N, C-alpha and C positions, 0 to 999 in steps of 0.2 A: 364731862362735857367736852366736845370737840372744840378746838381752837377756831375761832371765827375768821372768815376771810376778810381781810381789811377793806378790800374793794367793794364787796357786798355791804358791809357795815357802813362805809362812807356813802355809798349810793343811796342807801335807805335814809341815813341822817340828812343828807343833802335834799332828798326829795321831800322829806317831812318839813324841813325848815323853809325850803322855797314855797311849798304848798300853803304854809301858814302865812308866809309873808304876802302871797299873791291873793289868797281867798279869805284871810283872816280867821281861819279855822284850821284845825288839824285834820289830815287826811284820814280816811278809813283804811283798814288793812287792804281791802279790795282796790282802793285807788292807789295805794302804795304798790301794790302787785302790778296794776295796769301801767303805772307810770314808770316802773323800773324794769318790768319784765322779769322780776325775781318771783318765784312761786309763793303762794300764800303761806304754806307751812313754814318756808324759810324766812319770810318776813316776820312771821309771828315769833319764831325762835330768836331772831335778832332783836326785835323789839323787847322781848323778855330779857335778853342779856343786857340791853341798854337800861331797862328799868332796874335790874339788879346792880348795875354799876352806878346808878343814880343820875344818869344823863337825862332820862325822861321820866314822865309818869305814864304808866301803861297798865290798863286793867283788863286786857284781853280784847276790848272793843275800842276804846278810845286812846289816842296818843296825844300826850301834852308835853310840849318842849317849853321849859320855863321861859318867859318872855324876854327877860333880861339877859339871857344867855345867847349869843350867836354861835354859828358853826365853829368859828375860830376858838371860842372859849371851850366849847365841848371837846374839840379836838386836842386842845392843850390838856384838858383834864385826862383825856384818854392817854395821851402820851405819858403824862405823869404817872397814871396808874400802871401802864405797861412797864415803865422804868422801875417801879417798886417791885414787880413781880419777877 
């Protein structure tokens, strides 16, 4: 698998978190696409990568970020995982 662009990764995570905080629900893939300007196939690939790393729950349709974890916590986990690799 290709290495993920950290800016795209962060843009998607930030959009999902902010959408959840604002609307009280997770955004759809189409909403993420519209809100970030990132194509749907790319959004889906990044969400899948986030699911595989344990940062979110994603079943191909719905995105769920654990409520107790904020973006800073997710970023810290990502940095720790990168440091291990």
